[in-house]
C-alpha positions as CSV (number, residue, x, y, z in Angstrom):
1,M,12.1,-4.8,10.9
2,K,10.5,-4.6,7.4
3,L,7.7,-2.3,6.4
4,I,5.7,-3.7,3.9
5,I,3.1,-1.7,2.3
6,V,-0.1,-3.3,-0.1
7,E,-1.8,-0.8,-2.6
8,G,-4.2,-0.8,-5.5
9,T,-7.7,-0.7,-6.3
10,D,-10.4,-2.9,-5.1
11,R,-10.7,-6.5,-6.4
12,T,-6.7,-6.9,-6.9
13,G,-6.2,-9.8,-4.5
14,K,-4.5,-7.3,-1.3
15,D,-6.1,-9.2,1.5
16,T,-4.7,-12.3,0.0
17,I,-1.3,-11.3,-0.3
18,C,-1.2,-9.7,3.2
19,Q,-2.1,-12.7,4.6
20,H,0.8,-14.5,2.3
21,I,3.1,-11.8,3.9
22,K,1.9,-12.5,7.5
23,G,3.4,-15.9,7.0
24,M,6.8,-14.9,6.3
25,A,7.0,-13.1,9.4
26,D,8.4,-14.3,12.4
27,S,5.8,-11.9,14.1
28,Y,3.9,-9.1,12.6
29,S,1.6,-6.1,13.2
30,Y,-1.3,-5.8,10.8
31,R,-3.1,-2.4,10.0
32,H,-5.9,-2.6,7.1
33,W,-7.7,1.2,6.4
34,G,-11.2,1.5,5.6
35,F,-13.4,4.2,4.7
36,P,-12.8,7.3,6.7
37,K,-15.2,8.3,9.6
38,G,-16.6,11.4,9.5
39,E,-19.9,12.8,8.7
40,T,-18.7,15.5,6.2
41,N,-15.8,15.8,3.8
42,A,-14.1,18.0,5.9
43,E,-14.4,16.0,9.1
44,Q,-13.4,12.7,6.5
45,I,-10.3,14.6,4.8
46,Q,-8.9,15.7,8.8
47,Y,-9.9,12.1,9.9
48,Q,-7.4,10.7,7.4
49,Q,-4.9,13.1,8.2
50,F,-4.9,12.5,11.7
51,S,-5.2,8.8,11.2
52,F,-1.8,8.3,8.9
53,K,0.0,10.9,11.2
54,K,-0.3,8.7,13.9
55,E,0.6,5.4,11.6
56,F,3.7,6.8,11.0
57,D,4.3,7.6,14.4
58,M,3.4,4.5,15.3
59,Y,5.8,3.0,12.8
60,H,8.4,5.0,13.8
61,A,8.3,3.8,17.5
62,V,7.9,0.3,16.6
63,K,10.9,0.7,14.5
64,N,13.2,2.2,17.1
65,D,12.1,-0.6,19.7
66,P,14.5,-3.3,20.3
67,Y,11.6,-6.1,20.4
68,F,11.1,-5.4,16.9
69,S,15.2,-6.0,16.1
70,N,14.6,-9.1,14.2
71,P,14.5,-8.5,10.8
72,N,12.0,-10.7,10.3
73,D,9.4,-9.2,12.3
74,M,7.2,-6.9,9.8
75,V,5.0,-3.9,10.1
76,I,2.1,-4.8,7.1
77,W,0.1,-2.0,5.8
78,N,-3.2,-2.9,3.8
79,R,-3.8,0.1,1.9
80,S,-2.0,3.3,2.8
81,H,-1.1,7.1,2.6
82,L,-1.0,6.8,-0.9
83,G,-4.6,5.6,-1.4
84,E,-5.7,8.8,0.0
85,V,-3.8,10.5,-3.4
86,V,-6.3,8.4,-5.5
87,Y,-9.2,8.6,-3.1
88,G,-9.1,11.9,-1.5
89,T,-8.7,13.4,-4.7
90,L,-11.6,11.9,-6.7
91,Y,-14.1,11.3,-3.7
92,R,-13.3,14.2,-1.1
93,D,-12.3,16.5,-3.6
94,Y,-8.8,17.8,-2.5
95,D,-5.4,17.8,-3.3
96,P,-3.7,15.5,-1.1
97,E,-0.6,15.4,-1.9
98,S,1.1,17.9,-0.2
99,W,0.6,16.1,2.9
100,V,1.0,13.0,1.4
101,Y,4.4,13.0,0.7
102,N,5.3,15.3,3.2
103,L,4.6,12.8,5.6
104,E,7.4,10.4,3.5
105,S,9.9,13.2,3.4
106,L,9.0,13.7,7.3
107,Y,10.3,10.0,8.3
108,A,13.1,9.6,6.1
109,F,11.1,6.9,3.6
110,D,14.0,7.2,1.0
111,Q,16.4,6.0,3.5
112,N,14.8,3.4,5.5
113,I,16.2,0.0,3.4
114,D,13.2,-2.1,5.3
115,I,10.5,-0.6,3.4
116,Y,8.7,-2.4,0.6
117,L,5.6,-1.0,-1.4
118,I,3.6,-3.7,-3.5
119,L,1.2,-1.9,-6.2
120,L,-1.6,-4.2,-7.3
121,E,-2.4,-3.8,-10.9
122,G,-5.4,-5.2,-12.5
123,D,-7.0,-4.3,-15.8
124,A,-10.0,-1.5,-15.5
125,E,-12.3,-4.0,-17.1
126,F,-11.1,-7.1,-15.2
127,V,-11.6,-4.9,-12.0
128,V,-15.1,-3.6,-12.6
129,N,-16.1,-7.0,-13.3
130,N,-15.3,-8.3,-10.4
131,D,-16.5,-5.4,-8.0
132,D,-18.1,-6.8,-5.2
133,G,-20.4,-3.7,-4.8
134,K,-18.3,-2.1,-1.8
135,S,-16.1,0.3,-4.3
136,F,-16.4,4.1,-4.6
137,S,-17.1,3.1,-7.9
138,N,-17.8,0.3,-10.4
139,D,-17.7,3.1,-13.5
140,L,-15.0,2.1,-16.3
141,I,-13.9,5.8,-16.8
142,Q,-13.5,6.2,-13.0
143,K,-11.5,2.9,-12.5
144,K,-9.2,3.8,-15.2
145,T,-8.4,7.7,-13.6
146,E,-8.0,5.6,-10.2
147,I,-5.6,3.0,-11.9
148,A,-3.6,6.2,-13.1
149,L,-3.8,8.0,-10.0
150,F,-2.5,4.9,-8.1
151,N,0.5,4.4,-10.2
152,K,0.9,8.3,-10.3
153,A,1.1,7.9,-6.4
154,F,3.7,4.9,-6.8
155,D,5.9,7.0,-9.4
156,K,6.3,9.8,-6.9
157,S,6.8,8.2,-3.9
158,I,10.4,8.4,-2.6
159,I,10.5,4.8,-1.5
160,Q,13.6,3.3,-3.3
161,N,12.0,-0.8,-2.6
162,K,8.9,-0.8,-5.1
163,I,7.1,-3.1,-7.1
164,K,4.3,-3.1,-9.6
165,V,2.3,-7.0,-10.1
166,K,-0.2,-7.6,-12.5
167,V,-2.9,-9.7,-11.0
168,N,-4.9,-10.8,-14.4
169,E,-4.2,-11.9,-17.6
170,G,-7.6,-11.1,-19.4
171,N,-10.6,-12.0,-17.8
172,A,-8.5,-14.2,-15.1
173,Y,-6.7,-13.8,-12.1
174,R,-3.6,-14.8,-13.2
175,D,-1.6,-17.9,-11.0
176,R,-1.6,-16.8,-7.4
177,A,1.1,-19.0,-6.5
178,V,2.8,-17.3,-9.2
179,I,1.7,-14.1,-7.9
180,R,3.2,-14.8,-4.7
181,E,6.3,-16.4,-5.6
182,E,6.8,-13.0,-7.2
183,I,6.5,-10.5,-3.9
184,T,8.4,-13.2,-1.7
185,S,11.3,-12.9,-4.2
186,F,11.0,-9.4,-4.3
187,I,11.3,-8.7,-0.8
188,M,13.9,-11.5,0.2
189,H,15.8,-9.9,-3.0
190,Q,16.0,-6.2,-1.9
191,H,16.5,-7.6,1.7
192,Q,19.4,-9.6,0.8
193,V,21.1,-6.7,-1.5
194,Q,20.8,-4.1,0.8
195,G,22.2,-6.0,3.8
196,A,25.1,-6.5,1.8
197,D,25.9,-3.3,0.7
198,T,25.3,-2.3,4.8
């Protein structure tokens, strides 16, 4: 069973890519994180910590369930704990790094060959120009900071199988079919290489 994590700023096509990945699976479970619940900043932070811990527990349980023994079954996360490094730092004004990366270590994400991290990247100007009004911010400087923090989280993650995919060329999205093929090839190639090593 594969765990596929799709991350990136708003307007980079995460929903579309997740739909494509669903089509690659024999069966799948899907989780899309939205805004944290809670009236206060403290409540939102607590909600995030609880939610991600619960989701890691659920993944661990499903991974060890004999009904999910098929290698083409997938758990797909649209956004993840790594996004909290970005949005928690910028918009909830605290440092989430210790518990975020501790979750990865606790569940030995560096030792699981079937975990894949895909970071969708767009230039800050492109992302801002395509904003739909639902983002935390459409300020160009703030968006550049979000992108930098996503790259930092990507680099610090102990997940071994990870790829960055550029989604735009100038003011336009890249060919979606090409992007889908890059991601398909990444997942299938990594799985075959690691399968041959075990």
